[in-house]
N, C-alpha and C positions, 0 to 999 in steps of 0.2 A: 189453668189454660187447657184447652182441648186441641187435639191435633186434627187437621183437615188436609185434604188434597184438592187442588183445583186443576182442571183440565181444559185447554183450549182445543176445540175440535175442528177439524177441517170439513169442507163441504161433503166429503166422502164419509164423515162420521168417525174417522180415525183421529187419535190423539196426535196433535202437532206439538204441544208444549205441556209441560207438568210443572206444578208449583206445589210445594208443601208449606203449610203455614199453621200458626197457632193463634187461637182467638178465644175470647171468653164466651161468645155467643155465636149462634148461626148467622145472625144479622151482621156481626162484625166480620165474619169469614167472607160472606158474600160481598161486602163492601171492599175488603182487601183484594179479592179476586177481581172485581170490576176495575180497581185502580191499576192492577198489575197487567191485566189483558184488555186492550182497547178494541171493543167490538168483537164480532164473531160469536160462536156458540161456546159457552162456558158451562161446565158441570163442576159443582162443588160437592164433595163427599166427606163424610166422617165415618171411617171404617166401611161397612157395607151398606150404610144408609146414605141415600142421596139427599142432600140438603136443598139444592136448587139446580135448575137448569135455566140459564139465561141465553135466549136467542137474540143475537145482535144487540146485546147490552140491556135488553128488557127482561123482566122476570116472567 
């Protein structure tokens, strides 16, 4: 398992909510973040690497 962090960003670009998660793959981490945060801009990170940025639920 790999460790990831997901952030829900506000319209001002600041972090509104944070989630830590473990997943086998990047795709699984993105799916978990989508399930946890409904809508809005989400960033998924693994260490210093950005895995994905989802704007209003899209990739």
